[in-house]
N, C-alpha and C positions, 0 to 999 in steps of 0.2 A: 503104420505106426511110426511116430517121431522118434528117432534116436536121442537119448538123453546124452549131454556131454560127461565126460568121465568125472565123477566125483559129485554129481548132481543128485541131489535128493528129491523125493516126492511126497508131498505133504499136500494136505486139503485145506481149502478155506474153512470149513467147520471144525478143523483141528486149531486152526489160528484164532477163529471166534472164541473156542473154548479157553484157549490159553489166556486171551486178553480178558475174559469174564472171570477167570478164576483168580488173576492178579487183581482185578477191580473188587471182586467180593471178598478176598481173603480166604476162601476156602471152597473145597470142592464141593461139599454139601450145598453152599449157599449157591453157587453157580449152577448146580443141578437143579435147585427150585426155581431159579430165575430161568434157566432154558427149558424147563419142565421135562428134564431126562432125568434117568436113574444116576445115582451116583456113581455106580460101577461103570457107567459109559463115560462118565466126564473124567474116572482116573485112568481108564482104558486108553482114551483120545490123547490125554496128555503123555502116559508112557508112550504110546505108539509116536507122536510127534519127537519125544526126546530121543527114541531109537532112530527114527529117520534122519534126523540132524546131528545124531552122535554127541548130544549134550544136553547135560541136566539142566531143567528149567527150573526146578522147585527142590528146595531143601525142605525134606520131609520129617527131620529129626524132631522137630518142635511139633507142640499142638496143633499149630496152623502152618500150612505150607508157607514157604517165605521165598522169593524169587532169588535165585544165585545170581552172581555177578553177570555172568552169559545170560541169564534170564532178563535182567534188568535192561540189558543192552538190546536184546532181540526183540523186546516188548515193542519198542518203538516202530521197529520194522514191521512187524506184526499188524499194528495198528493202522501204518501206511498203507500194506498191503490190501487190507480190509476195504480202507477207504477208497483206494484206487477202484477195487471191486465194485463198489456200491456205485460210484461215480459212472462205472463203465456200464452197469445196469440201467442206472437214471438215462444216458445218453442214449443206449439203444431203445429204451421205450421211447425216449422223445423223438427219435429217428422214424421210430414205426409211427409216430402220430404226424408225421410229414414235417417235423420242423425244418427250416432251412440249414444246410451244412455251413453255409456263409451269410454273412450281413454286411454290406459295406456302406457307411455312412460317412458323409463328407459335411464338413462344418465350416463355416466362417469361424475363425478365432475369437472375434470380437462377441459372439455369441455364446461362449462356453461359460454360462453362469451356474451357480451353485445347484440352481432347479433342473437345468438340462443334465448336469453330472449325476444328480438323483435319478433321472429317467435312466440314463445308460447303465447305472448300477442296477437299477431294477430289471431293465432287459437282460443284462448279463445273469442276473440270478434266476429269472424267470424261464430262459431259453438255453438250457446247459449244453444242449447238443450243437448248438450255433455258434460258430467261430465270428466274433464281432470285430470287424476293422474299422477304426476312426482315422479319417484323414482330414485335416486342415487346410483349407485353400481360400485365396481371396475370392469374394462372392462373383465376380465376372467370371471366374474359371469354374465355377461349379456345375453351370449349365453344360458347359462341354464334357466334363466329367460324367454327367448323369447320359446326355444324349450319346457319348461313345460307350456306354454300358459298363463303366469303370466304376459306378457306385448304385446303389439301389435306391438311396434317399438322400436329399440334401436340405441342409438349413442355413439359408443366406439372408442377406440384405437385399430388397427389391431392385430387381432389375428393369430397365424400362422396356426390353423387348424380350420375347420369349419364343422359342421353336415349338411348331404346332405338336410335336412329339412329347412335350412337357406338360405334365399336370401339376398346377400351382395350387398353393392353399395359403391364403393369409392368416397369419397367425396373431400378429400383435405388434407393437412398436417398442423400439429401444430407446433411451433417452441418451444424448450426448452433450457433453460439454466441450468448449473450446479451452486448452490448458497449454501451459508452459512451465518450464523449470523454474523455481523461486529466483534464481539469479538472472534470467533472462530479461531483457529492458522491458518487454510487454508486460510482465508481471509487477511492474511499479506503477503502470498506468491505472487511473481510476476510471477511464471510459475509453472504448475502442472502436473505431469505425473501420469499415473496409480498408479506407486509407491508411490508416494507421498500420494495418497488417501486412500491407503489400511489400514493405521494404524488408522483412523478415522471411527467412527460410521456413517454408510450410513444409511439414511431413505429411505423407500422404500413402494411401494404400494404392497399388497398382497392380494389375492383372499381369500375367505373362505375356499377353498381348498388347500391353500399354494401355489398358483400358481403366478408368477411374469408377468407383463405386458411384450409382446413380445418383445419390444426394450429397456427394462430396465433391464440388467442383473446385479446381485449382482458384487459389485468390491470389496468393503471392507470385511475384515474377521469378524467384528461385524456389527449386522445391527438391525434395529429398524423398525417394520412393522406396517402400519395402511392400512384402506381400501378404504381412498378416498385423495382426493388433497388439500381439504380444511384442514385436519388434517395435512396431510403432510407440508403444508405452515407453519401452526401454530407451529409445532415441531421445523421447522428449524429455525423459528425467535427466538426459546428459546435457540438456541444454541446446541441442543442435538445431531447433526450431520449436515452432507451435504446432498443434494438431489438433483435432477434435478425437476424443476416446468415449466409448461408451461408459455412461455414468457407474456402472457396477465395477469397471475396471478403474477409474480415476478416484471414486470416493475414498477409498483407504490412503492413495497415495496424496491427496489433498489434506486428509486428516493428520497424516505424519509428516506432513512439510516437504514431501519430495515433489509436489506439482502445485500449481497454483490454478484455480481457476479464472479465466478471463473475463474481465466484465465487458463482453461485447454488446454495444449497444443494439445491434439488430437481433439478438438472441434474448427476446425479453423474458423467456422461459427456456430450459433445456430442450433442444428440439428433438424431433423424433423422426427415427428412421424405421418405415415398414419392414416386418420380418416376414419370410414367406418359405414354407416348406415345398419343396420340388421333388417331383418323381417322374420317371418315364411313364408314358400313357399304356405302353404295351407290357408284356410279361406276367407271369404267375406272381401272385401276392401271398407269400405264406405266412403262417401264423406269427412269426417274429416280427416280420414288416408290417402287417397290419397292427399288432400291439404297437409298435414303435409311432406309427403314424397318428393312431388315436392319441397316445400319451403326449405327442408334441403339441397336439391341439391344447393342452392344458399348461402349455409353457408359461403363457401370460396371465394366467387366472390368478 
C-alpha cells in the first residue's frame, strides 16, 4: 500500500466527472439523466467529494445549485485531470496496438511546405502514443543521419549517391528561383548570364562535411555558406549575395518586395530539384512510420 502524504485527499475520477457534469448541466437531476444514474447517487458523490477536499463546491440555497468561488476555481482543475486521464487511456490503448514510442523524422528545411506541415499535424493527431521528433538538416547530411540510426525517415533533395542500406523513393520536384535583395546590383539587370553572376557573392547550402546539394553547383568565385534554407533566405534578404530558393519560400518575399526574382537567361523556367524520401532498409516498420511513408507519397499531388 502506498502511503499518502500528510493532508492528501482521496477522490475518484467518477466524482470529478460528476462534479463537472453538474456544473455543465446546472442541476443534480439533469446530471443524473445524462449519466443514467439515480439523483441520490449524484448528490452523494458531490457530498462525498466535498468531504474529501473539505471544501463546498456548490451553493444549494437556491432552487438550482450554483458553484461556490472555490468550486469555480476547482472546476478547471477537475476538467484538466479528466482530460489527462482520457489521454492516458488513449495512449495505453495505442501502445497496446504496438504504436511506436518514438518516431524521428529528418527534413531539409527547404521542403517544409504547408502540405508537409499538414501531414505532420495529421501524424501527430493519429498516433497519440508516439513521441514525434522533427529535425532539419542539409540534404547531404540526412543520409548519414539515417544510416547512423539517428532518424527513422528523411525527406531531402536528391543526392547523387546512396548507400546500399538506404531505401529511396522519388516523390516529385520542387521549383527554384534565382533571387537577390531589391538593392543588390543584379536586381537592376534585365538579363543575366553565368558570367554576370560570377563577380557577386553566391549564398549556398553546405553540409557539415563541406558537400553541396547535388543540383546546386557553385557559380560565383566568392561564396557564403549555411546549412539550411531558412538562413539562406534571411541572408539573401540582407543583400549579402544572390541565391537559389524554393519557389514556395521566395514567392511571398517577391510579392512583398523583400526579394527580386533574377532574370537568369539559362533558366527559361523555374528549374526543378527532385525530392526523395529516404529510409533505412532494415528495422521494424511500425504503424506511425508506415502511415507517414504513405502520406509523404502524396506530398506533390
